[in-house]
N, C-alpha and C positions, 0 to 999 in steps of 0.2 A: 754768788761767787764773783769777786771783783778781779781776781788775777789768778794766774797759774804760773808758779815758779818751780815747783818740784813735784815728785811723785805723790806726796801726801795731798797736795792741792788737787791733783787730778783725781785721786780717790774721792776726795770731798765733793768735787764737781760731779763725779759719777753718782755718788749717793744722792746729791741734790736732784739729778735727773731721774733717779729711780724712785725717790720717795713719793712723788705724786701718783705713780702708777700702782702703788701697792693696794689702793682701795678699788682697783679696777678688775681684780681677778674674778674669774668665775668661781662657782662653788667648789669645784674640784681642782682649781688652780691651773687648768690646762689651757685656758684662753684668757685674753685680756680684751676689754672693750673700752676704747678710748673716745668714741664719738659716733655720730649718726651718719656721716658721709660714707659713701661706699665706693668700692673699686669693682672692676668687671668680674672679679672672682667671688663676690658675695661676702656676706657678713661672717659666716662661720670660718672660712679660710682667712679672712681678715683678722679674726680673733686669734688664729694660730700664728699669723705673721706678727701681730702685736706682742704675743707671748715670746716669740723666738728672737726677735731682733735685739732686745736688750741683753740677750745672752752673749752677744759679742763681747761686751764689757765684762759681764759676770765670769765668763770662761777665761778671758785674758787675765783677769785678776787671779783666778784660781790657778792658772798656770804658774804664777809666781809663788804660789804657796799661801796666798792671802785669800780668805773667804769673805766676800761681801756679805753683810748681814741679811740681804735679801735672798741669798742662795737657796735656803731651805724651801721657800715658796716655789721656786722654779724646779727644784728637784721633785717635789711632790707633783707638780704639773706634768713633768716628763713621765713620771711613773704612771699617772692616770691617763695621760694622752696616748701612751703606747700599750695600755692594757686593754685587750679586746673585750674584756668583760665589764669595763667601766663605761658609764654613760657619757663621759667626755673623751672617749677614744678618738684619736685623730683620724683613724680609718684608712681605707685604701687610697692610694695616690694615683690619679689618672695621668695618662700621657699629657705632657705640656702643662701640668698643674702648677700653680703658684707655690704649692707646698714644696715642690722640688727646690725652689729658690731658698726657702727657709730651712731646709734640711742641711744646707751647707754649714751652718754654725755648729750643728751637732757633730759633723765630721771634724771640724776644726777643734772643737772641745775635746774630742777623743785623741786627735793628733797631739795637742799641746798639753793636755791635762788628763789623759785617759785614766790612769790609775787613781788619781785624786777624785775624779768625777765618779767613776764606777764604785768607789768605796762607799758611796751613799746608797747603793742598790744591793738587795739580796739576790741570790742566784736567779730566782724566777723573774724579778723585776729587770735584772740585767738582760736576761734572754729576751724578754718582751721588747725592751728598748733596742737592742742590737739587731734582733730579727726584723723588727719593723723597718729600721734603716736599711738593712741588707736587701730586703725584698722590694721595698718601695722605690729605692734609688735607681732601679733598673728601668724605669719608665723612659719613654722617648722625651727628648728635650728639644726646644728650639735650637737652630743651628747657629749658636753664638756663644757668649760667655757662659751660658748655662752648662756647657760641657764640663766646666770646672766644678760644678756642684756634684756631679757624679764622681769626679776625680777625688775631691776632698772627702766625701763620705766613704769612698772605697779605701782610701789611704787611712782614714780614721779607724775603720774596721780592721784593716791589716795591722795597724799598730797595737790593737788590743787583742789580736789573735783570733778574730772572728771571721767567719766565712764571708766572702764577697765574690762578685762575678768579675773575674779577671778580664774577660772579653769586653765588658762594659767599660772598664778602666782603660784598657788599651785603645779601644775605638775612640774614646773621648780625647785621650792624649794625642792620638794621631790627628784628630780633627783640629784640635787647638793649634797644632803645628802648621796646618794649612792656612791659618789666619795670620801668620806672621808675614809682614810685608817688607821688613828690612829697616835698618837704621834705628833699631830699638823699638819699632812701632808694630803693633798688631792692628787689625781691624776687628770690630766686634761682630764676627760673622763676615760673610763675603759682601760687605757693604762699603759705602763711601763716608761713613760717619767716623770721626776721630774725636771722641768726647771723653768725659771723665771715666767711662767704662774701660778705657785703655789703662788708666792708672789705678782706679780703685777696684777693678775687676780683673782684667787679664794679667797685669803684673802683680797685683796684690795676692791673688790666689797662687800664681806661679812661684812667688817668693816663699809663701808658706809651704808649698810642695818642695821647693828646692832645699829648704832647711830640714824638713822632715825626712827627705829621701836622699840626703847627700851621700850616704853610704850605699844604699840599695840601688839607687839610680843616679850615680854620680855624673854621668855624661849629660843627661837631661837637666839635672840640677845646675850644673855649670852653665849650660846654655841659657836657662831661665835667668840666672844671675847676671850673665854677661849682657843680655838684652836689656834688663832693667837698668844696669849701670849706664848703658848708652842712652836710654830713654831719659834718665835723670838730667842729662845735659840739656835736653830740650824742655823738659817739664818744669824746671826751675823758673823758666821765663813766664809761667802762668801765675806767678806770685809777686806781690810788691813788697816793699821793705817792712810793711806792717803785717804781712802774712795774708793779706786780702787776696783772694784768687779771682780768676776771670770767670764770670758767669757765661756759660756757653753750653749748648746742647740740652739733652733731656735729663730728667731725674735730678734737677737742681734742688729738689726738696731734701736730698740727702746731705746737703749743706757741708758740715765739716768732715764728711767723708772725702772731701777734696784733698785733704792732707794724708789720707790713709796710706798712700803709696810711700810717703817718707817714713811712716811708722814701720811699714813692712821692710823697707831698706835697712833701717836700724836693727830690726829684729833678725834679719838675715845676715847681719854683720857685713854689710856692703858700705863702702866709703867713697862714693863719687865726689863727695865733699866731706869736710871734717864733721865729726859728731856734733860739734858746737853749732855749725851752720845748719845741719838738719834739725837739731833740737830747736834752734831759733825759728825755723820755718814752721815747725809743728806747733810750738807753744804760742807764737805770735798769731798764727791762724786761729787757734782755739780761743785766744784772748779776744780777737776781733769778733768772733761769732758770739761769745757770751755777752757782748755789749749790744747785740742787735735784738730787736723786739720779736723774737722767734718763738716765745712760749705763750700758751693760752693763759687765761686768768687762773686756772687751777694747776699751772706749772708743767703742762704737757707740751712737747714739741709739736708745732703746727705744720700743716702742709703749706708749702710756699717756699720762698727763698729769703729775701731780706726782712720779710714780715709774713704773717699768715695770709695766704692768698690762694684760695682754692681754684680760681679761674685759670691759673697757669699750670695746674696739676696734670699728671698723666692719668690715663684710664686705669693704670695699675697702682695708683697712689691711694691707699686706705689710711685711716687715722694712725695706724702704727708704723706706716712706711718710713717716716723721717728718722726712726731709730736705727736705720742702716748707717747713720752717721757714726755709730759707736764702733765701726770698724777702725776708725782712726785711733781708738784707745788700745790698739795692739801694744803700745809701749807700756801698758800696765803689766804685761807679761814679764817685763824686766824689773828686777828687784831694785830697791832703793840704793843699794851699794854697787849697782852695775856701772859700767864705764859711761853709759849714756846719761844716767841720772846725775852722775858726778861731774860730767863735762860742763864747762862754762858755755852758756848760750852766746852765740856769735851772730852778727848781722848778716844780711844777705850779701854775698860776695859781689864785687864789681863785675858786671856782665855787659854784654854788647848792647848798644842802643837799638840796633835792628838785628833780629835773629830770624832766619828763614827756616821753617820746618816743612820740607817738601812732602813727607808722608802724610802730613795733616792738612796740606793745602793752605798753610797759614804763614803769615809773617808777623812776629811779635815785636812790639815797640815799647821800650822802657825810656822814661826820661832820666835825667841825671839824678841819681839817688833813688831811682825806682819808686817814685811817689805815685806815678800813674802808669798803668799797663793797659795796652789795648792791642788787638790783633786786626789785621785785614785778612780776609779769607774769601775763597770761592771754591765751589765744587763739593762741599760736604752736603750730605743728604741722608736722612733716615728713611729707607724705602718702605718700611712697614707703617709709616705715617703716624707716629705718635702725635699727641695733641700739639698744635702750634709748631709743627715741624719747620715751617718757613721762618718764623721768628727766631727759633732756637738755633738754626743752622745756616741760614742762607743770606743773612744781612751782609753788607760789605764790611762792617767793622763791629767789634764788641769790646766794651770797656769794663775794667774791673771797678771803676768808680761811678760811671754814669749808668751802668746797666743797660738794659734794652727793654723795649715795650712789647706787650702782647696786644694784638688787635682785639677790640671789643666788638667790632662789626666790620664788614667790608663795604658798608654804605656810609659815605661821608669820610673825608680825609681825616677829620679830627678823631674818629674812632678807629681808623686804620693805622696800624703801627708803622708809619713810614720813616721812622728814624733809621739812619744808615741804609736806606733803601732807595730804589728808583721805582716809584709807584705809577701805574698806568690806569687810565680810565677811558672808556669809549664815550666820554662826555656825558655820561649818565650817572656819575657820582659813585659807581661801583668800582672798587680798586683791586688790582692784583699786582704782584711783583715777582721777583726772581724766585724760582724754586729749584728745579734741577738745572744743572749746566750740561751742555752738550759737548763742550770742549774746555779743557783746562791746560794752562801752561805757565810754569814759573821760570822766569829768567832774571837772575840778579835779585833786585828788590821789587820786582814787578810780577803781579799775577794777572794773567789774561784769562777771560772766560767768554764763552759764547752761549747765549741762552735765548729762549723764545717764550715770552709771556703769552703769545698766541702763535699758531702755526705760521701765520703770514706776517709776523713781526719778529725781526731778528735784532738782537742787541749784542754788540761786542763791547766788553768792558775791560779796561785796564786799570788796575789798582796799583799805585806806586807808593812805597813806604819812604817817608822823608824824616823819620824820627817821630816827633809828636804831631807834625803835619802829615797828612796823606792826600794824594791826588787820585781823582777818579775821572777817567775819560770814557765816554759812552758814544759809540757809533751805532745809530739806530736806522734800520731800514724797515719801513712800515707800509702796509697796504690798508691801514685803518687810520681814521682821524682820531687823534688821541689828546687827552690832557695828561701831562707828565709832571710829577712832583718828586723832588729828591730831598732827603732829609739828612741833617747832621746828627750829632749826639743829643740826647734829651737832657734837659736840666730842670731842677725843681722850679716850678712857677712861683714867682713872688712879685707882688705888685710894688714892693719896696726896692727892687733891684732894677738896674738900668737895662735898656736895650739900645743898640746902636744900628741904625738903618742907613745904608748908602745904596746907590744904584746897583752896585755889584756884590754887596755882601750884607749879611745880617749877623749881629752878635747878640746872643742872649746871655744875661748874667742871672744866675740863680743861687740858691742857698748852698748848693753843692758844687759850684764852680762856674766856668764860663764855656760856652759853646758857640762856634762860629762856622758859617758856610760861605764860600766865596765863589762867584760865577766868573771863571777865568776867561770866558769868551764873550761875556756881556750880551748874551742872547736869551736870557730868562729874567723873570721877575723874582725879586726876593719876597719872602713871606715868613711868618712865624705862626704856628698853630699850637693851641692848647689841647692836651689829651685828657681823657677821663681819669679820675682818681683810680688808684689800684690797678693801673695798666703797666707800670714799670715793675720789673722783677725785684728791684732793690728798694724802691721808695713808694709808699702809699699815696704820696701827694700827686696833685695834678702836675704834669710836666709841660715844658715848652720845647718845641722842636723848631730850630731854624731851617728854612727850606728854600728851594728854588722851583719856579713854576714856568711851564711853557705849554702852549697849545699848538699842535702840529697837524698838518695834513699829510696825505700819502707822500712818500718819498724818503730821502735820506737826510738825517740831521746829525750834527755833532755837538755834544755838550762836554764841558770840562769843569771840574769842581775841585776846590781845595777845602779841606776840612781840618779844623783845629779845635781841641777842647782840652781843658786842664782844670784840676781841682783848685789850684791856687791862682788868684787873679793877677798877682804880680808876675808870676811865671808866665801866665798867658800873655801879658802885655809885652814881655821880653820876646817871646816867641813870635808875636804878631809883627814885630819889626822885620821879620824875615819872610813875610808873606810871599809865596811863590808867584811866579809869572809864567806866561806861556806864549809861544809863537808857533804859527802853523806855516810850514814850508812844504808845499805840494802834499805828498802823502805822509809827511813827517811832522811830528810835534816835538818841540823843544821846550822842556820845563827848566826854568832857572830857579834854583834855590840856594841861597847864600852864594858861594863861589862855584857851585856845581851846576852842570848842564846835563840833563837826562833826555835822551832821544827815544821817541817811540815811533815805530813804523806802523801806520794804520793800514793793515792789509785787509 
């Protein structure tokens, strides 16, 4: 599929995604087996997950009145999977089981297409299916977005007139309310992570609830819609003019689920922007993804992000996990003659160059025309420690074009992902960097953080947004002798592209753009390191990271850095003309950029 212009194209794309999985069904059609890699929940549950996740697209299409040709296989699988006397019975669901996650799609299917779906079941089959959902959804769930799975299944059962546990529903609705932190933002549980789960989980499910319950629970439905409307004004900054989104946080293997929020906004008939603008974000996003090498040789979605890469996966990523991306196909529930599908696609609206999102501890930066999007951030952290938490949440900056690197090892700086980091070693070649922050403060376009790589090493960091440039100031108090390396954005390594080395800066030119790092205080050495292949989330190539190095003894040190990167070399050259400078005046720092002076008080 080379392009997506209309609903028919999206149906064809869905069929192309579904075709390769049809040979992977179990004998009774209740499981799918996509591969040999495993998740922490084992192969049988992974088979249930692989069966369930494509149903997001299948049920959305059914809601419009259109049956995808694969529907019959899935109907048979549901019948057998919920039949206690069948050898492929899905069985009892235990507390905190991954099965609870996958049950959500059945609740949504009942909400959006209940009568159409149940028309394929006789009375006994229907009772098996609905009783299984009703009983098993009452299990305990982790205290985060999983509460919505109980909510969606309960509402699905309610919509088709089946018994459900009202207390389970109310308890989860009340708990979700406690996760709201203001300004349109939730946390995914009582945590400091603000990732895509806020968009494709908390708001996505809330908007499905809001549409389904607008009459029975109008107050809560209005609240969910109002919050999503506010959130949209921030979330639009995570996308560039091509629809490419910012890689950040866990579960990046769900790929084009990144635009699922916009599909839910359209489905809920919310208009923070015109239908044409939201249609453009969704379709451009999908177009970008189908151009990426994300399929296996037999046409299955791979685990990874910009390409198949199991090393960046979560412990809960099984071969069927990437099909969570089908949540973005919610717009299939809208018929061809709907206002959305008839709307003319519009470009991304003109938005601010610098946009502060305090609830997410982020400052988003767009260049003119939104060709490059990156954020500076401090303070996010996933307390349950998913794989590569440090790399996915705690770097100083994340780019939608340059991506970020995952460490292959903590021995040797080349294998340690020091891009957009300050990496420390006790002169033994073992490296560590920022994880949790002890203090966070956002003032204007500056984010302050205090953190401790060791108990007796304190680092105070100021990140300053200047558009495509950003400044990093580090005040370090150490009782250890340390080697310290700071990195800029990674670029694809190419022997055919130039590098530019001066005493105070290093510029790397690669196939995907130009990256530079500048030592504003001239107290470090410049360097450039190659990374192993398959360590960047977007590109399988070896990457080059420009960096700055210092070896320090016990005491206090001050470092200051300017960072610039851009996909277009000509644009980079223009931006380079405005290289920032810095002056130290007692406990103050003055940053000069263009005609602006920014003052920092180093307390």
